[in-house]
C-alpha positions in Angstrom: 75.3 63.1 98.6 78.1 61.8 96.3 78.9 58.7 98.3 78.6 56.6 101.5 81.1 54.7 103.5 79.7 51.7 105.4 81.4 49.4 108.0 79.8 45.9 107.8 80.5 43.3 110.5 80.0 39.5 110.2 79.7 37.6 113.6 79.5 33.8 113.9 77.5 31.7 116.3 80.4 30.0 118.2 81.4 30.5 121.8 82.9 32.9 122.2 81.5 34.5 119.0 84.2 35.8 116.6 83.7 38.7 114.2 85.3 40.5 111.3 84.6 43.9 109.7 84.9 45.3 106.2 84.5 48.8 104.8 82.1 49.1 101.8 82.3 52.4 99.8 79.2 53.2 97.7 79.7 55.9 95.1 76.7 57.6 93.7 77.1 58.2 90.0 75.8 61.5 88.6 73.2 61.4 85.9 73.0 64.3 83.5 69.6 65.5 84.7 70.3 69.3 84.9 70.4 71.7 82.0 72.9 74.5 81.8 71.6 77.7 83.4 72.3 81.2 81.9 72.8 84.0 84.4 70.9 86.2 83.9 68.2 84.4 81.9 68.3 86.9 79.0 70.9 89.6 78.1 71.1 93.1 76.8 74.3 94.6 75.4 75.5 97.6 73.3 78.2 98.1 70.8 79.3 101.5 69.4 79.4 101.9 65.6 82.7 101.8 63.8 84.3 99.5 66.4 86.8 97.1 64.9 86.0 93.5 64.0 86.5 91.2 67.0 85.3 93.8 69.6 84.0 92.0 72.7 80.3 92.7 73.2 79.2 90.3 76.0 80.4 87.5 78.2 77.8 84.7 78.7 77.8 83.1 82.1 76.6 79.5 82.3 76.5 77.1 85.3 75.4 73.5 85.7 74.4 71.7 88.9 75.6 68.3 87.6 79.1 67.0 88.4 82.1 68.3 86.4 82.0 65.6 83.7 78.3 66.3 82.9 78.7 70.1 83.0 81.4 72.2 81.3 83.0 72.7 78.8 79.8 74.1 77.2 79.2 74.3 73.5 77.7 77.6 72.4 75.7 78.2 69.2 73.8 81.2 67.7 70.6 79.6 66.5 68.8 82.6 65.1 69.3 86.4 64.5 72.8 86.0 62.9 71.8 85.1 59.4 74.1 87.8 58.0 76.9 86.5 60.2 77.5 89.8 62.0 78.5 88.1 65.2 80.8 85.3 66.4 80.6 83.3 69.7 83.8 81.7 70.9 84.1 78.5 73.0 84.3 80.6 76.2 81.0 82.3 75.6 82.3 85.6 74.5 80.1 87.3 71.9 82.2 89.4 69.4 81.5 91.6 66.4 82.3 90.0 63.0 81.6 93.2 61.0 81.9 97.0 61.5 78.4 98.1 62.6 76.7 101.3 61.4 74.1 102.9 63.4 72.2 104.1 60.3 72.0 100.5 58.9 70.5 98.8 61.9 70.1 99.8 65.5 69.1 96.5 67.1 69.7 92.7 66.8 68.1 89.9 68.7 70.0 86.6 68.9 68.9 83.2 70.2 71.9 81.4 71.8 72.1 77.8 72.8 74.4 76.2 75.3 75.0 72.4 75.4 76.7 70.7 78.3 79.2 67.8 78.1 77.0 65.0 79.5 75.5 62.0 77.7 72.8 62.6 76.6 73.6 66.3 76.3 71.3 68.9 78.0 70.6 72.2 76.3 69.4 75.7 77.4 68.6 78.8 75.5 68.9 82.5 76.1 68.1 85.7 74.1 70.6 88.4 73.6 69.5 91.9 72.6 72.3 93.9 71.0 71.8 97.7 70.4 74.1 99.6 68.0 74.8 103.1 69.3 76.6 106.1 67.9 80.3 106.2 68.3 82.0 108.2 71.1 81.7 112.0 70.7 83.3 113.1 74.0 86.9 112.8 75.1 87.6 111.2 78.5 88.6 113.6 81.3 91.1 112.7 83.9 92.4 114.3 87.1 96.2 114.8 87.4 97.6 112.6 90.2 100.6 113.3 92.5 101.9 110.4 94.5 104.3 110.6 97.5 106.1 107.5 98.6 108.1 107.3 101.9 110.3 104.2 102.4 113.3 103.1 104.2 116.7 103.1 102.4 116.6 100.8 99.3 113.8 98.7 100.9 110.7 99.5 99.0 108.6 96.3 98.5 106.3 97.6 95.8 102.5 97.6 95.6 99.5 99.7 94.7 100.4 103.4 95.2 97.4 105.2 93.8 94.5 105.2 91.3 93.7 107.4 88.3 90.2 108.9 88.3 88.8 109.4 84.8 85.3 109.9 83.5 83.6 110.1 80.1 80.3 111.7 79.2 79.5 108.9 76.7 77.5 106.6 78.9 78.6 103.3 77.2 82.3 104.2 76.8 84.7 101.7 78.4 87.9 103.4 79.5 91.3 101.7 79.3 94.6 102.9 80.7 98.1 102.5 79.3 101.6 103.3 80.3 104.5 103.9 77.9 106.6 100.8 77.6 109.9 102.2 78.7 108.5 102.8 82.2 107.1 99.3 82.7 110.3 98.2 84.4 109.4 100.3 87.4 105.6 100.8 87.3 102.5 99.2 86.0 99.0 100.5 85.4 96.0 98.3 85.5 94.3 98.7 82.1 90.8 98.3 83.5 90.6 100.4 86.7 93.6 102.8 86.5 95.4 101.5 89.6 99.1 102.3 89.6 101.5 99.7 90.8 105.1 100.4 91.7 107.6 97.5 91.5 110.1 96.9 94.3 113.3 98.7 94.8 112.4 102.3 93.7 115.3 104.8 94.1 115.0 108.2 95.7 113.8 110.8 93.3 111.0 112.1 91.1 109.3 110.1 88.3 107.0 111.5 85.7 104.8 108.7 84.2 103.5 108.8 80.6 100.0 107.5 81.3 97.0 107.9 79.0 93.3 106.9 79.1 91.3 105.9 76.0 87.6 105.4 75.2 88.5 103.5 72.1 88.3 106.6 69.9 90.0 109.4 71.8 93.3 109.1 73.8 94.0 111.6 76.5 97.3 112.0 78.4 97.3 112.1 82.2 99.8 113.9 84.4 101.1 111.4 87.0 104.1 112.4 89.1 105.6 110.1 91.7 108.0 111.4 94.5 110.0 108.8 96.3 111.7 109.8 99.6 114.0 107.4 101.4 114.2 107.7 105.1 117.5 107.9 107.0 117.8 106.0 110.3 118.8 109.3 112.0 115.4 110.7 111.2 113.6 108.2 113.4 115.7 109.4 116.4 114.5 113.0 115.9 110.8 112.6 115.2 107.8 114.4 116.7 104.2 113.2 116.5 101.3 115.6 116.0 98.0 113.9 116.9 94.9 115.3 115.1 91.3 115.1 116.1 88.4 113.6 114.1 90.1 113.2 110.7 90.5 110.1 108.4 93.8 109.5 106.7 92.2 110.1 103.3 90.7 113.4 104.3 94.0 114.5 105.8 95.9 113.6 102.6 93.3 115.1 100.3 92.3 118.2 102.3 94.9 119.2 104.9 98.4 117.8 104.1 99.5 120.4 101.6 98.3 123.4 103.7 99.7 121.9 106.9 103.1 121.2 105.3 103.3 124.9 104.3 102.2 126.1 107.8 104.6 123.7 109.5 107.5 125.0 107.4 106.7 128.6 108.4 106.5 127.6 112.1 109.6 125.4 112.7 112.1 126.0 109.9 115.0 128.4 110.8 116.2 128.6 107.2 114.3 128.2 103.9 116.9 125.6 102.8 115.9 123.3 105.8 113.7 120.3 104.8 110.6 119.0 106.5 110.0 115.3 106.1 106.5 113.8 106.8 107.5 110.2 107.6 104.2 108.5 108.2 100.5 109.0 109.0 98.6 106.4 110.9 95.2 106.1 112.6 95.2 105.8 116.4 93.6 102.4 117.2 90.1 102.6 118.7 89.7 106.3 118.0 89.0 108.9 115.3 92.5 110.4 115.9 95.4 110.4 113.5 99.1 110.5 114.2 101.5 112.3 111.9 105.2 111.5 112.3 107.7 114.1 111.0 111.3 115.3 111.3 113.1 118.4 110.1 116.5 118.3 108.5 118.9 121.2 108.6 120.5 122.5 105.4 123.9 121.5 107.0 122.7 117.9 107.2 121.8 117.3 110.8 118.3 117.2 112.3 116.5 119.5 114.7 116.0 117.9 118.2 112.5 117.0 119.2 112.5 119.3 122.2 113.2 122.3 119.9 110.5 121.3 117.5 108.0 120.8 120.2 108.7 124.3 121.6 108.3 125.8 118.1 105.0 123.8 117.6 103.6 124.9 120.9 104.2 128.5 120.1 102.6 128.1 116.7 99.7 125.8 117.7 97.1 128.5 117.1 98.2 129.0 113.5 98.3 125.2 113.0 94.8 124.8 114.2 93.6 127.2 111.5 94.4 124.3 109.2 93.3 121.3 111.3 92.3 120.5 114.9 95.2 119.2 117.0 94.7 116.9 119.9 98.3 116.7 121.2 101.9 117.3 120.3 103.8 114.2 121.4 107.5 113.6 121.9 106.9 110.8 124.5 103.8 108.8 124.9 103.7 107.2 128.3 99.9 106.9 128.6 99.0 103.9 130.8 102.4 103.6 132.3 102.9 104.4 136.0 106.1 106.3 135.7 107.1 110.0 135.6 107.5 111.6 132.2 111.2 112.1 132.6 111.7 108.5 133.4 109.9 107.3 130.3 112.0 105.9 127.4 110.5 105.7 124.0 111.7 103.8 120.9 110.3 104.0 117.4 110.4 101.3 114.8 109.4 101.3 111.2 108.1 98.3 109.3 109.1 99.1 105.8 107.4 96.0 104.4 104.0 97.0 105.7 103.0 100.0 103.6 99.8 102.0 104.0 98.4 103.7 100.9 96.0 106.6 101.4 94.6 107.7 98.0 92.3 110.4 96.8 91.5 111.6 93.3 94.3 114.1 93.2 96.9 113.0 95.7 98.2 109.7 97.1 100.4 109.1 100.1 102.3 105.8 100.7 104.1 105.4 103.9 105.4 102.6 106.2 103.6 101.5 109.4 105.3 102.6 112.6 105.3 101.3 116.1 106.0 103.2 119.2 107.3 101.3 122.2 107.6 102.9 125.7 108.9 101.7 129.0 109.7 103.1 132.4 113.3 103.5 133.3 114.7 102.5 136.7 
């Protein structure tokens, strides 16, 4: 307990007795009676040979139960094991190489490291760090090409994470880093540690080919990343049809079914090859394992097919569609729970372009806006 707040009252012996109160605050001062604690108690680390001087090997983690003025900042010192000054330890507890290590010269080092806190008198703790020198990387990283589809309202893309690069390396201790060519950083970013791709706001309609690479420190491998951006027109929303699928997650739909379904849909509903099929959004149905896919078809001349026409085409082709994925329903209007006849149901669709959903797999990522369906009975 760091402090107490007492209310003290003084009462005299008169008639009637009179009294007065005062607040007394008692602060408990901290004594530096706790030593720093290393987590874990001892460390093991590896470094590949031929890594450049200054390579980060290990981050020491130290905590102290005392108050802040008796705890950090900590002072780190290598007491033993560094007689040839092969290592440095910075004020933040990062152990780095001070030489270029050779596996044939030495394969293991054991360092005794001390941490001092900032209290008076100072408390100290010790830990042992075992560093193994291993052979340099012999395998190149491998990465899966990634294709990303982004659907957004006209000039209203807010930005965000749009996918993740999946890369592996057969060298167990290799640490992979991801980079993006500088000329594309005004539109996209790539997290150097985990390969997540971030798009900045305001992307224009079109196709973007990103110059991304992954490196294990020795080998650098290019990765094919293609981003397709499609901007929705307001007229599309007035001519949409929803297909509801049974027992499928958004990620499985994107990774396993979307490509085949798109091809089957085109064959089923397009009158001309020049017509365009637009998948506007996919969204799980709340409280179920179902999934809604919202789409519209644009004619080569510029207009859109009416929902009634699309539903007729879909109904005739339902058997072929279910060879790709199981369909629960084909919806133009959704009046479930409303006590009105179907022809007296009015439906409106709204898109929240600032609430994006990203469904990402190793090979394909689909980014789309959340949609809301509102229905009401007409008089």
